[in-house]
N, CA, C, O and the ligand as a Tripos MOL2 file, in Angstrom:
@<TRIPOS>MOLECULE
protein
  289   287    73     0     0
PROTEIN
NO_CHARGES

@<TRIPOS>ATOM
      1 N          -2.6340  -69.3970  -21.5620 N.3       1 MET1
      2 CA         -3.6600  -68.4210  -21.7850 C.3       1 MET1
      3 C          -4.9460  -69.1580  -22.3130 C.2       1 MET1
      4 O          -4.8930  -69.6570  -23.4370 O.2       1 MET1
      5 N          -6.0320  -69.2500  -21.6120 N.am      2 ALA2
      6 CA         -7.1510  -69.8300  -22.1370 C.3       2 ALA2
      7 C          -8.3150  -68.9170  -22.3220 C.2       2 ALA2
      8 O          -8.6030  -68.0060  -21.5460 O.2       2 ALA2
      9 N          -8.9970  -69.2490  -23.4670 N.am      3 PHE3
     10 CA        -10.2990  -68.3040  -23.7090 C.3       3 PHE3
     11 C         -11.3020  -69.2550  -24.0280 C.2       3 PHE3
     12 O         -11.0510  -70.3320  -24.5670 O.2       3 PHE3
     13 N         -12.4340  -68.8730  -23.7020 N.am      4 ARG4
     14 CA        -13.5700  -69.5140  -24.1250 C.3       4 ARG4
     15 C         -14.7030  -68.6190  -24.4540 C.2       4 ARG4
     16 O         -14.9380  -67.7250  -23.6410 O.2       4 ARG4
     17 N         -15.5570  -68.7250  -25.6720 N.am      5 THR5
     18 CA        -16.4910  -67.8520  -25.8210 C.3       5 THR5
     19 C         -17.7120  -68.6940  -25.8020 C.2       5 THR5
     20 O         -17.7720  -69.7550  -26.4230 O.2       5 THR5
     21 N         -18.7410  -68.1930  -25.0460 N.am      6 ASP6
     22 CA        -20.0420  -68.9110  -24.8760 C.3       6 ASP6
     23 C         -21.2290  -68.0730  -25.4870 C.2       6 ASP6
     24 O         -21.4700  -66.9080  -25.1690 O.2       6 ASP6
     25 N         -21.8560  -68.7270  -26.2980 N.am      7 GLU7
     26 CA        -23.0490  -68.0030  -26.7430 C.3       7 GLU7
     27 C         -24.3220  -68.2190  -25.6090 C.2       7 GLU7
     28 O         -24.7660  -69.3300  -25.3190 O.2       7 GLU7
     29 N         -24.7500  -67.0970  -25.1060 N.am      8 ILE8
     30 CA        -25.8070  -67.2520  -24.1660 C.3       8 ILE8
     31 C         -27.1010  -66.9420  -24.9300 C.2       8 ILE8
     32 O         -27.2970  -65.9470  -25.6280 O.2       8 ILE8
     33 N         -27.9780  -67.9790  -24.6820 N.am      9 THR9
     34 CA        -29.2280  -67.9000  -25.3710 C.3       9 THR9
     35 C         -30.2390  -67.5190  -24.1390 C.2       9 THR9
     36 O         -30.2250  -68.1060  -23.0570 O.2       9 THR9
     37 N         -31.2130  -66.3240  -24.5170 N.am     10 THR10
     38 CA        -32.0120  -65.9810  -23.5270 C.3      10 THR10
     39 C         -33.4310  -66.2440  -24.1460 C.2      10 THR10
     40 O         -33.6920  -65.9840  -25.3210 O.2      10 THR10
     41 N         -34.2360  -66.7280  -23.3420 N.am     11 PHE11
     42 CA        -35.8420  -66.9040  -23.6040 C.3      11 PHE11
     43 C         -36.4980  -65.8570  -23.0090 C.2      11 PHE11
     44 O         -36.3840  -65.5950  -21.8120 O.2      11 PHE11
     45 N         -37.2620  -65.1710  -23.8740 N.am     12 ARG12
     46 CA        -38.2100  -64.0920  -23.3340 C.3      12 ARG12
     47 C         -39.6130  -64.5020  -23.4050 C.2      12 ARG12
     48 O         -40.0600  -64.6180  -24.5470 O.2      12 ARG12
     49 N         -40.3190  -64.7190  -22.5350 N.am     13 THR13
     50 CA        -41.6510  -65.0020  -22.5160 C.3      13 THR13
     51 C         -42.6700  -63.9820  -22.3790 C.2      13 THR13
     52 O         -42.6690  -63.4150  -21.2860 O.2      13 THR13
     53 N         -43.5310  -63.6140  -23.2130 N.am     14 VAL14
     54 CA        -44.5380  -62.4420  -22.8670 C.3      14 VAL14
     55 C         -46.0730  -63.0020  -23.0840 C.2      14 VAL14
     56 O         -46.3800  -63.9200  -23.8450 O.2      14 VAL14
     57 N         -46.8750  -62.3230  -22.3340 N.am     15 VAL15
     58 CA        -48.2210  -62.6810  -22.5420 C.3      15 VAL15
     59 C         -48.9020  -61.7450  -23.3860 C.2      15 VAL15
     60 O         -48.6740  -60.5530  -23.1780 O.2      15 VAL15
     61 N         -49.6490  -62.0460  -24.2470 N.am     16 ILE16
     62 CA        -50.2280  -61.0440  -25.1740 C.3      16 ILE16
     63 C         -51.7260  -61.0780  -24.9990 C.2      16 ILE16
     64 O         -52.2630  -62.1840  -25.0680 O.2      16 ILE16
     65 N         -52.5020  -59.9700  -24.7720 N.am     17 CYS17
     66 CA        -53.8070  -59.6780  -24.6870 C.3      17 CYS17
     67 C         -54.3990  -60.0410  -26.0390 C.2      17 CYS17
     68 O         -53.9150  -59.6970  -27.1170 O.2      17 CYS17
     69 N         -55.5540  -60.8110  -25.8640 N.am     18 ASP18
     70 CA        -56.1290  -61.1160  -27.1810 C.3      18 ASP18
     71 C         -57.1830  -60.0120  -27.5580 C.2      18 ASP18
     72 O         -57.8570  -60.1000  -28.5840 O.2      18 ASP18
     73 N         -57.2820  -59.0210  -26.7180 N.am     19 SER19
     74 CA        -58.2020  -57.8900  -27.1130 C.3      19 SER19
     75 C         -57.3900  -56.6850  -27.8140 C.2      19 SER19
     76 O         -57.5640  -56.3210  -28.9770 O.2      19 SER19
     77 N         -56.4990  -56.1480  -26.9260 N.am     20 CYS20
     78 CA        -55.8250  -54.9400  -27.3040 C.3      20 CYS20
     79 C         -54.2670  -55.2430  -27.8700 C.2      20 CYS20
     80 O         -53.5340  -54.3770  -28.3460 O.2      20 CYS20
     81 N         -53.9620  -56.5180  -27.7270 N.am     21 LYS21
     82 CA        -52.5920  -57.0760  -28.2680 C.3      21 LYS21
     83 C         -51.5110  -56.5830  -27.5470 C.2      21 LYS21
     84 O         -50.3960  -56.7470  -28.0420 O.2      21 LYS21
     85 N         -51.6250  -55.9290  -26.3240 N.am     22 SER22
     86 CA        -50.4920  -55.5070  -25.5870 C.3      22 SER22
     87 C         -49.7240  -56.6470  -24.8970 C.2      22 SER22
     88 O         -50.2890  -57.6720  -24.5130 O.2      22 SER22
     89 N         -48.4250  -56.4180  -24.7630 N.am     23 GLU23
     90 CA        -47.6020  -57.4170  -24.3820 C.3      23 GLU23
     91 C         -47.0740  -57.1480  -22.9230 C.2      23 GLU23
     92 O         -46.8120  -56.0030  -22.5540 O.2      23 GLU23
     93 N         -46.9410  -58.1360  -22.1910 N.am     24 ARG24
     94 CA        -46.1230  -57.9080  -20.8870 C.3      24 ARG24
     95 C         -45.1860  -59.1590  -20.6950 C.2      24 ARG24
     96 O         -45.4740  -60.3460  -20.8460 O.2      24 ARG24
     97 N         -44.0350  -58.6080  -20.3370 N.am     25 GLU25
     98 CA        -43.0470  -59.6860  -20.1550 C.3      25 GLU25
     99 C         -43.2610  -60.3920  -18.9980 C.2      25 GLU25
    100 O         -43.4940  -59.7860  -17.9520 O.2      25 GLU25
    101 N         -43.2040  -61.8060  -19.0460 N.am     26 LEU26
    102 CA        -43.2800  -62.5470  -17.7140 C.3      26 LEU26
    103 C         -41.9550  -63.1830  -17.3580 C.2      26 LEU26
    104 O         -41.7140  -63.4070  -16.1720 O.2      26 LEU26
    105 N         -41.0460  -63.5010  -18.3310 N.am     27 SER27
    106 CA        -39.9130  -64.0900  -17.9410 C.3      27 SER27
    107 C         -38.6790  -63.7740  -18.9170 C.2      27 SER27
    108 O         -38.8440  -63.6910  -20.1340 O.2      27 SER27
    109 N         -37.4610  -63.6080  -18.3160 N.am     28 LEU28
    110 CA        -36.4170  -63.5630  -19.2300 C.3      28 LEU28
    111 C         -35.3420  -64.4240  -18.7360 C.2      28 LEU28
    112 O         -34.8130  -64.1310  -17.6640 O.2      28 LEU28
    113 N         -34.9490  -65.4770  -19.4100 N.am     29 GLY29
    114 CA        -33.9670  -66.5340  -18.5790 C.3      29 GLY29
    115 C         -33.5290  -67.4530  -19.5830 C.2      29 GLY29
    116 O         -33.8880  -67.4620  -20.7600 O.2      29 GLY29
    117 N         -32.7130  -68.2350  -19.0120 N.am     30 LYS30
    118 CA        -31.9610  -69.2290  -19.8350 C.3      30 LYS30
    119 C         -32.7920  -70.4110  -20.2720 C.2      30 LYS30
    120 O         -32.4220  -71.1430  -21.1900 O.2      30 LYS30
    121 N         -33.8770  -70.5860  -19.6330 N.am     31 THR31
    122 CA        -34.8350  -71.8470  -19.9390 C.3      31 THR31
    123 C         -36.2120  -71.1350  -20.4050 C.2      31 THR31
    124 O         -36.4660  -70.0310  -19.9230 O.2      31 THR31
    125 N         -37.0140  -71.6620  -21.2250 N.am     32 PRO32
    126 CA        -38.2170  -71.2530  -21.6120 C.3      32 PRO32
    127 C         -39.1520  -71.4400  -20.3650 C.2      32 PRO32
    128 O         -38.9950  -72.3250  -19.5230 O.2      32 PRO32
    129 N         -40.0900  -70.5470  -20.3540 N.am     33 LEU33
    130 CA        -41.0460  -70.6960  -19.2810 C.3      33 LEU33
    131 C         -42.1840  -71.9100  -19.6080 C.2      33 LEU33
    132 O         -42.8030  -71.9900  -20.6690 O.2      33 LEU33
    133 N         -42.3090  -72.7510  -18.5660 N.am     34 GLY34
    134 CA        -43.2300  -73.7480  -18.5940 C.3      34 GLY34
    135 C         -44.5880  -73.4260  -18.7200 C.2      34 GLY34
    136 O         -44.8760  -72.2770  -18.3870 O.2      34 GLY34
    137 N         -45.6290  -74.2540  -19.1740 N.am     35 PHE35
    138 CA        -46.9250  -73.7850  -19.0860 C.3      35 PHE35
    139 C         -47.4470  -73.3560  -17.7730 C.2      35 PHE35
    140 O         -48.1360  -72.3360  -17.7970 O.2      35 PHE35
    141 N         -47.2550  -73.9430  -16.6030 N.am     36 ASP36
    142 CA        -47.8450  -73.6060  -15.4590 C.3      36 ASP36
    143 C         -47.1460  -72.2060  -15.0610 C.2      36 ASP36
    144 O         -47.8890  -71.4700  -14.4120 O.2      36 ASP36
    145 N         -46.0460  -71.7760  -15.2890 N.am     37 ASN37
    146 CA        -45.3190  -70.7390  -15.0500 C.3      37 ASN37
    147 C         -46.0240  -69.5810  -15.8130 C.2      37 ASN37
    148 O         -46.3720  -68.5430  -15.2500 O.2      37 ASN37
    149 N         -46.2220  -69.8530  -17.2330 N.am     38 ARG38
    150 CA        -46.8370  -68.7210  -18.0620 C.3      38 ARG38
    151 C         -48.1490  -68.4690  -17.4150 C.2      38 ARG38
    152 O         -48.4250  -67.2910  -17.1870 O.2      38 ARG38
    153 N         -49.0370  -69.4300  -17.0700 N.am     39 MET39
    154 CA        -50.2650  -69.2080  -16.3890 C.3      39 MET39
    155 C         -50.2640  -68.3090  -15.3640 C.2      39 MET39
    156 O         -50.8050  -67.2040  -15.3060 O.2      39 MET39
    157 N         -49.4760  -69.0050  -14.4060 N.am     40 ASN40
    158 CA        -49.2110  -68.1450  -13.0570 C.3      40 ASN40
    159 C         -48.7540  -66.6370  -13.2180 C.2      40 ASN40
    160 O         -49.2870  -65.7410  -12.5630 O.2      40 ASN40
    161 N         -47.7570  -66.4160  -14.1090 N.am     41 GLY41
    162 CA        -47.3430  -65.0770  -14.4720 C.3      41 GLY41
    163 C         -48.4460  -64.3490  -14.9290 C.2      41 GLY41
    164 O         -48.7830  -63.3380  -14.3120 O.2      41 GLY41
    165 N         -49.1550  -64.7790  -16.0850 N.am     42 ALA42
    166 CA        -50.3300  -63.9940  -16.5340 C.3      42 ALA42
    167 C         -51.4000  -63.6060  -15.4420 C.2      42 ALA42
    168 O         -51.9880  -62.5240  -15.4330 O.2      42 ALA42
    169 N         -51.5760  -64.5920  -14.5460 N.am     43 ILE43
    170 CA        -52.6820  -64.2360  -13.4960 C.3      43 ILE43
    171 C         -52.0010  -63.2660  -12.7530 C.2      43 ILE43
    172 O         -52.6920  -62.2900  -12.4630 O.2      43 ILE43
    173 N         -50.6860  -63.2530  -12.3110 N.am     44 HIS44
    174 CA        -50.0030  -62.3100  -11.4050 C.3      44 HIS44
    175 C         -50.2520  -60.8790  -11.9290 C.2      44 HIS44
    176 O         -50.3750  -59.9040  -11.1890 O.2      44 HIS44
    177 N         -50.3130  -60.8500  -13.1980 N.am     45 PHE45
    178 CA        -50.3220  -59.5120  -13.8610 C.3      45 PHE45
    179 C         -51.7120  -58.8810  -14.3280 C.2      45 PHE45
    180 O         -51.8940  -57.9280  -15.0860 O.2      45 PHE45
    181 N         -52.7160  -59.7460  -13.6100 N.am     46 GLY46
    182 CA        -54.0360  -59.3600  -13.6980 C.3      46 GLY46
    183 C         -54.6770  -59.9020  -15.1630 C.2      46 GLY46
    184 O         -55.6210  -59.3510  -15.7280 O.2      46 GLY46
    185 N         -54.0840  -60.9010  -15.5800 N.am     47 TYR47
    186 CA        -54.8180  -61.4680  -16.9660 C.3      47 TYR47
    187 C         -55.9980  -62.3510  -16.4980 C.2      47 TYR47
    188 O         -56.0410  -63.0400  -15.4790 O.2      47 TYR47
    189 N         -56.9020  -62.1980  -17.4030 N.am     48 THR48
    190 CA        -58.1840  -63.0250  -17.2840 C.3      48 THR48
    191 C         -58.2720  -64.0480  -18.3160 C.2      48 THR48
    192 O         -57.9760  -63.6990  -19.4590 O.2      48 THR48
    193 N         -58.6480  -65.3270  -18.0960 N.am     49 PHE49
    194 CA        -58.7150  -66.2610  -19.1520 C.3      49 PHE49
    195 C         -60.1460  -66.4370  -19.4570 C.2      49 PHE49
    196 O         -61.0100  -66.3110  -18.5890 O.2      49 PHE49
    197 N         -60.4120  -66.7420  -20.7410 N.am     50 LEU50
    198 CA        -61.7870  -67.0760  -21.2880 C.3      50 LEU50
    199 C         -61.6730  -68.1740  -22.3800 C.2      50 LEU50
    200 O         -60.9370  -68.2400  -23.3640 O.2      50 LEU50
    201 N         -62.6980  -69.0780  -21.8690 N.am     51 ASN51
    202 CA        -62.7690  -70.2780  -22.8120 C.3      51 ASN51
    203 C         -63.8540  -69.9900  -23.7010 C.2      51 ASN51
    204 O         -64.9800  -69.9470  -23.2040 O.2      51 ASN51
    205 N         -63.7070  -69.7760  -24.9910 N.am     52 THR52
    206 CA        -64.8420  -69.4620  -25.9760 C.3      52 THR52
    207 C         -65.3610  -70.6910  -26.5440 C.2      52 THR52
    208 O         -66.2210  -70.5950  -27.4200 O.2      52 THR52
    209 N         -64.9390  -71.8930  -26.1480 N.am     53 GLY53
    210 CA        -65.3840  -73.0880  -26.6680 C.3      53 GLY53
    211 C         -64.4790  -73.4900  -27.7170 C.2      53 GLY53
    212 O         -64.2480  -74.6970  -27.7840 O.2      53 GLY53
    213 N         -63.8730  -72.6660  -28.6170 N.am     54 LYS54
    214 CA        -63.1880  -72.9480  -29.7060 C.3      54 LYS54
    215 C         -61.6970  -72.7910  -29.2910 C.2      54 LYS54
    216 O         -60.7860  -73.5670  -29.5800 O.2      54 LYS54
    217 N         -61.6160  -71.6570  -28.5680 N.am     55 GLN55
    218 CA        -60.1930  -71.0740  -28.3430 C.3      55 GLN55
    219 C         -60.0350  -70.6970  -26.7490 C.2      55 GLN55
    220 O         -61.0240  -70.5100  -26.0400 O.2      55 GLN55
    221 N         -58.8740  -70.6170  -26.3320 N.am     56 PHE56
    222 CA        -58.5390  -70.1560  -25.0270 C.3      56 PHE56
    223 C         -58.0030  -68.9160  -25.1650 C.2      56 PHE56
    224 O         -56.9210  -68.7840  -25.7360 O.2      56 PHE56
    225 N         -58.6940  -67.8350  -24.6550 N.am     57 MET57
    226 CA        -58.1910  -66.5090  -24.8850 C.3      57 MET57
    227 C         -57.7350  -65.9340  -23.5550 C.2      57 MET57
    228 O         -58.0500  -66.5300  -22.5250 O.2      57 MET57
    229 N         -57.0380  -64.8510  -23.5020 N.am     58 ASN58
    230 CA        -56.5620  -64.1220  -22.2680 C.3      58 ASN58
    231 C         -56.5880  -62.7180  -22.5500 C.2      58 ASN58
    232 O         -56.1300  -62.2950  -23.6120 O.2      58 ASN58
    233 N         -57.1230  -61.9080  -21.6250 N.am     59 TYR59
    234 CA        -57.2820  -60.4660  -21.6990 C.3      59 TYR59
    235 C         -56.4860  -59.8410  -20.5030 C.2      59 TYR59
    236 O         -56.3860  -60.4240  -19.4230 O.2      59 TYR59
    237 N         -55.9530  -58.6760  -20.7500 N.am     60 CYS60
    238 CA        -55.1120  -57.8950  -19.9760 C.3      60 CYS60
    239 C         -56.1860  -57.3810  -18.8700 C.2      60 CYS60
    240 O         -57.3940  -57.5870  -18.9890 O.2      60 CYS60
    241 N         -55.6350  -56.7310  -17.8480 N.am     61 GLU61
    242 CA        -56.3200  -56.0590  -16.8520 C.3      61 GLU61
    243 C         -57.4220  -54.9900  -17.4910 C.2      61 GLU61
    244 O         -58.6220  -54.9610  -17.2170 O.2      61 GLU61
    245 N         -56.8240  -54.2580  -18.2670 N.am     62 LYS62
    246 CA        -57.5750  -53.1470  -18.9860 C.3      62 LYS62
    247 C         -58.8590  -53.5650  -19.6860 C.2      62 LYS62
    248 O         -59.9060  -52.9250  -19.6020 O.2      62 LYS62
    249 N         -58.7060  -54.6580  -20.3670 N.am     63 CYS63
    250 CA        -59.8260  -55.1290  -21.2190 C.3      63 CYS63
    251 C         -60.6440  -56.2280  -20.4410 C.2      63 CYS63
    252 O         -61.5280  -56.8160  -21.0640 O.2      63 CYS63
    253 N         -60.4350  -56.5140  -19.2590 N.am     64 LYS64
    254 CA        -61.0440  -57.6350  -18.4850 C.3      64 LYS64
    255 C         -62.6060  -57.0690  -18.3460 C.2      64 LYS64
    256 O         -63.5080  -57.8120  -18.7310 O.2      64 LYS64
    257 N         -62.8950  -55.9030  -17.8590 N.am     65 PRO65
    258 CA        -64.2290  -55.7750  -17.5370 C.3      65 PRO65
    259 C         -65.2360  -56.1070  -18.3170 C.2      65 PRO65
    260 O         -66.2440  -56.6120  -17.8230 O.2      65 PRO65
    261 N         -65.1320  -55.8910  -19.5890 N.am     66 GLN66
    262 CA        -66.1800  -56.2030  -20.7150 C.3      66 GLN66
    263 C         -66.3740  -57.7950  -20.6780 C.2      66 GLN66
    264 O         -67.3950  -58.2530  -21.1910 O.2      66 GLN66
    265 N         -65.4000  -58.6870  -20.0690 N.am     67 PHE67
    266 CA        -65.6590  -60.1000  -20.3020 C.3      67 PHE67
    267 C         -65.8890  -60.8100  -18.9970 C.2      67 PHE67
    268 O         -65.8460  -62.0400  -18.9810 O.2      67 PHE67
    269 N         -66.1660  -60.0200  -17.7350 N.am     68 THR68
    270 CA        -66.2540  -60.4970  -16.4990 C.3      68 THR68
    271 C         -67.5140  -61.6120  -16.5030 C.2      68 THR68
    272 O         -67.4140  -62.6260  -15.8130 O.2      68 THR68
    273 N         -68.6520  -61.3690  -17.2890 N.am     69 ASP69
    274 CA        -69.7150  -62.1510  -17.3370 C.3      69 ASP69
    275 C         -69.4860  -63.6480  -17.7600 C.2      69 ASP69
    276 O         -70.1590  -64.5860  -17.3330 O.2      69 ASP69
    277 N         -68.3390  -63.7580  -18.7490 N.am     70 GLU70
    278 CA        -68.3100  -65.0720  -19.2050 C.3      70 GLU70
    279 C         -66.8660  -65.5380  -18.6640 C.2      70 GLU70
    280 O         -66.2880  -66.4740  -19.2180 O.2      70 GLU70
    281 N         -66.3170  -64.8810  -17.6000 N.am     71 GLN71
    282 CA        -64.9800  -65.3070  -17.0710 C.3      71 GLN71
    283 C         -65.0330  -66.7230  -16.5100 C.2      71 GLN71
    284 O         -65.9270  -67.1510  -15.7790 O.2      71 GLN71
    285 N         -63.9480  -67.4120  -16.9490 N.am     72 VAL72
    286 CA        -63.9020  -68.7730  -16.4350 C.3      72 VAL72
    287 C         -63.4850  -68.8660  -14.9750 C.2      72 VAL72
    288 O         -63.4080  -69.9630  -14.4230 O.2      72 VAL72
    289 ZN        -55.8090  -55.7900  -23.2890 Zn       73 ZN73
@<TRIPOS>BOND
     1     1     2 1
     2     2     3 1
     3     3     4 2
     4     3     5 am
     5     5     6 1
     6     6     7 1
     7     7     8 2
     8     7     9 am
     9     9    10 1
    10    10    11 1
    11    11    12 2
    12    11    13 am
    13    13    14 1
    14    14    15 1
    15    15    16 2
    16    15    17 am
    17    17    18 1
    18    18    19 1
    19    19    20 2
    20    19    21 am
    21    21    22 1
    22    22    23 1
    23    23    24 2
    24    23    25 am
    25    25    26 1
    26    26    27 1
    27    27    28 2
    28    27    29 am
    29    29    30 1
    30    30    31 1
    31    31    32 2
    32    31    33 am
    33    33    34 1
    34    34    35 1
    35    35    36 2
    36    35    37 am
    37    37    38 1
    38    38    39 1
    39    39    40 2
    40    39    41 am
    41    41    42 1
    42    42    43 1
    43    43    44 2
    44    43    45 am
    45    45    46 1
    46    46    47 1
    47    47    48 2
    48    47    49 am
    49    49    50 1
    50    50    51 1
    51    51    52 2
    52    51    53 am
    53    53    54 1
    54    54    55 1
    55    55    56 2
    56    55    57 am
    57    57    58 1
    58    58    59 1
    59    59    60 2
    60    59    61 am
    61    61    62 1
    62    62    63 1
    63    63    64 2
    64    63    65 am
    65    65    66 1
    66    66    67 1
    67    67    68 2
    68    67    69 am
    69    69    70 1
    70    70    71 1
    71    71    72 2
    72    71    73 am
    73    73    74 1
    74    74    75 1
    75    75    76 2
    76    75    77 am
    77    77    78 1
    78    78    79 1
    79    79    80 2
    80    79    81 am
    81    81    82 1
    82    82    83 1
    83    83    84 2
    84    83    85 am
    85    85    86 1
    86    86    87 1
    87    87    88 2
    88    87    89 am
    89    89    90 1
    90    90    91 1
    91    91    92 2
    92    91    93 am
    93    93    94 1
    94    94    95 1
    95    95    96 2
    96    95    97 am
    97    97    98 1
    98    98    99 1
    99    99   100 2
   100    99   101 am
   101   101   102 1
   102   102   103 1
   103   103   104 2
   104   103   105 am
   105   105   106 1
   106   106   107 1
   107   107   108 2
   108   107   109 am
   109   109   110 1
   110   110   111 1
   111   111   112 2
   112   111   113 am
   113   113   114 1
   114   114   115 1
   115   115   116 2
   116   115   117 am
   117   117   118 1
   118   118   119 1
   119   119   120 2
   120   119   121 am
   121   121   122 1
   122   122   123 1
   123   123   124 2
   124   123   125 am
   125   125   126 1
   126   126   127 1
   127   127   128 2
   128   127   129 am
   129   129   130 1
   130   130   131 1
   131   131   132 2
   132   131   133 am
   133   133   134 1
   134   134   135 1
   135   135   136 2
   136   135   137 am
   137   137   138 1
   138   138   139 1
   139   139   140 2
   140   139   141 am
   141   141   142 1
   142   142   143 1
   143   143   144 2
   144   143   145 am
   145   145   146 1
   146   146   147 1
   147   147   148 2
   148   147   149 am
   149   149   150 1
   150   150   151 1
   151   151   152 2
   152   151   153 am
   153   153   154 1
   154   154   155 1
   155   155   156 2
   156   155   157 am
   157   157   158 1
   158   158   159 1
   159   159   160 2
   160   159   161 am
   161   161   162 1
   162   162   163 1
   163   163   164 2
   164   163   165 am
   165   165   166 1
   166   166   167 1
   167   167   168 2
   168   167   169 am
   169   169   170 1
   170   170   171 1
   171   171   172 2
   172   171   173 am
   173   173   174 1
   174   174   175 1
   175   175   176 2
   176   175   177 am
   177   177   178 1
   178   178   179 1
   179   179   180 2
   180   179   181 am
   181   181   182 1
   182   182   183 1
   183   183   184 2
   184   183   185 am
   185   185   186 1
   186   186   187 1
   187   187   188 2
   188   187   189 am
   189   189   190 1
   190   190   191 1
   191   191   192 2
   192   191   193 am
   193   193   194 1
   194   194   195 1
   195   195   196 2
   196   195   197 am
   197   197   198 1
   198   198   199 1
   199   199   200 2
   200   199   201 am
   201   201   202 1
   202   202   203 1
   203   203   204 2
   204   203   205 am
   205   205   206 1
   206   206   207 1
   207   207   208 2
   208   207   209 am
   209   209   210 1
   210   210   211 1
   211   211   212 2
   212   211   213 am
   213   213   214 1
   214   214   215 1
   215   215   216 2
   216   215   217 am
   217   217   218 1
   218   218   219 1
   219   219   220 2
   220   219   221 am
   221   221   222 1
   222   222   223 1
   223   223   224 2
   224   223   225 am
   225   225   226 1
   226   226   227 1
   227   227   228 2
   228   227   229 am
   229   229   230 1
   230   230   231 1
   231   231   232 2
   232   231   233 am
   233   233   234 1
   234   234   235 1
   235   235   236 2
   236   235   237 am
   237   237   238 1
   238   238   239 1
   239   239   240 2
   240   239   241 am
   241   241   242 1
   242   242   243 1
   243   243   244 2
   244   243   245 am
   245   245   246 1
   246   246   247 1
   247   247   248 2
   248   247   249 am
   249   249   250 1
   250   250   251 1
   251   251   252 2
   252   251   253 am
   253   253   254 1
   254   254   255 1
   255   255   256 2
   256   255   257 am
   257   257   258 1
   258   258   259 1
   259   259   260 2
   260   259   261 am
   261   261   262 1
   262   262   263 1
   263   263   264 2
   264   263   265 am
   265   265   266 1
   266   266   267 1
   267   267   268 2
   268   267   269 am
   269   269   270 1
   270   270   271 1
   271   271   272 2
   272   271   273 am
   273   273   274 1
   274   274   275 1
   275   275   276 2
   276   275   277 am
   277   277   278 1
   278   278   279 1
   279   279   280 2
   280   279   281 am
   281   281   282 1
   282   282   283 1
   283   283   284 2
   284   283   285 am
   285   285   286 1
   286   286   287 1
   287   287   288 2
@<TRIPOS>SUBSTRUCTURE
     1 MET1         2 RESIDUE 1 A MET
     2 ALA2         6 RESIDUE 1 A ALA
     3 PHE3        10 RESIDUE 1 A PHE
     4 ARG4        14 RESIDUE 1 A ARG
     5 THR5        18 RESIDUE 1 A THR
     6 ASP6        22 RESIDUE 1 A ASP
     7 GLU7        26 RESIDUE 1 A GLU
     8 ILE8        30 RESIDUE 1 A ILE
     9 THR9        34 RESIDUE 1 A THR
    10 THR10       38 RESIDUE 1 A THR
    11 PHE11       42 RESIDUE 1 A PHE
    12 ARG12       46 RESIDUE 1 A ARG
    13 THR13       50 RESIDUE 1 A THR
    14 VAL14       54 RESIDUE 1 A VAL
    15 VAL15       58 RESIDUE 1 A VAL
    16 ILE16       62 RESIDUE 1 A ILE
    17 CYS17       66 RESIDUE 1 A CYS
    18 ASP18       70 RESIDUE 1 A ASP
    19 SER19       74 RESIDUE 1 A SER
    20 CYS20       78 RESIDUE 1 A CYS
    21 LYS21       82 RESIDUE 1 A LYS
    22 SER22       86 RESIDUE 1 A SER
    23 GLU23       90 RESIDUE 1 A GLU
    24 ARG24       94 RESIDUE 1 A ARG
    25 GLU25       98 RESIDUE 1 A GLU
    26 LEU26      102 RESIDUE 1 A LEU
    27 SER27      106 RESIDUE 1 A SER
    28 LEU28      110 RESIDUE 1 A LEU
    29 GLY29      114 RESIDUE 1 A GLY
    30 LYS30      118 RESIDUE 1 A LYS
    31 THR31      122 RESIDUE 1 A THR
    32 PRO32      126 RESIDUE 1 A PRO
    33 LEU33      130 RESIDUE 1 A LEU
    34 GLY34      134 RESIDUE 1 A GLY
    35 PHE35      138 RESIDUE 1 A PHE
    36 ASP36      142 RESIDUE 1 A ASP
    37 ASN37      146 RESIDUE 1 A ASN
    38 ARG38      150 RESIDUE 1 A ARG
    39 MET39      154 RESIDUE 1 A MET
    40 ASN40      158 RESIDUE 1 A ASN
    41 GLY41      162 RESIDUE 1 A GLY
    42 ALA42      166 RESIDUE 1 A ALA
    43 ILE43      170 RESIDUE 1 A ILE
    44 HIS44      174 RESIDUE 1 A HIS
    45 PHE45      178 RESIDUE 1 A PHE
    46 GLY46      182 RESIDUE 1 A GLY
    47 TYR47      186 RESIDUE 1 A TYR
    48 THR48      190 RESIDUE 1 A THR
    49 PHE49      194 RESIDUE 1 A PHE
    50 LEU50      198 RESIDUE 1 A LEU
    51 ASN51      202 RESIDUE 1 A ASN
    52 THR52      206 RESIDUE 1 A THR
    53 GLY53      210 RESIDUE 1 A GLY
    54 LYS54      214 RESIDUE 1 A LYS
    55 GLN55      218 RESIDUE 1 A GLN
    56 PHE56      222 RESIDUE 1 A PHE
    57 MET57      226 RESIDUE 1 A MET
    58 ASN58      230 RESIDUE 1 A ASN
    59 TYR59      234 RESIDUE 1 A TYR
    60 CYS60      238 RESIDUE 1 A CYS
    61 GLU61      242 RESIDUE 1 A GLU
    62 LYS62      246 RESIDUE 1 A LYS
    63 CYS63      250 RESIDUE 1 A CYS
    64 LYS64      254 RESIDUE 1 A LYS
    65 PRO65      258 RESIDUE 1 A PRO
    66 GLN66      262 RESIDUE 1 A GLN
    67 PHE67      266 RESIDUE 1 A PHE
    68 THR68      270 RESIDUE 1 A THR
    69 ASP69      274 RESIDUE 1 A ASP
    70 GLU70      278 RESIDUE 1 A GLU
    71 GLN71      282 RESIDUE 1 A GLN
    72 VAL72      286 RESIDUE 1 A VAL
    73 ZN73       289 GROUP 0 **** ****
């Protein structure tokens, strides 16, 4: 009789709006989400990216309208 116990590690990646701080889950899996997939996931959920010069910010769909003029 054989037994084996595995510890399963799960990586959860969320995108956080820089304005309202709301979180949206992008991925839940055995490997962390890479940069491209994080960006694509955020875009898929309607997030907008804004380069402030100092920082790269992201905003959820709800917060987007007030930033459309400066949208990258
Ligand atoms: Zn927001």
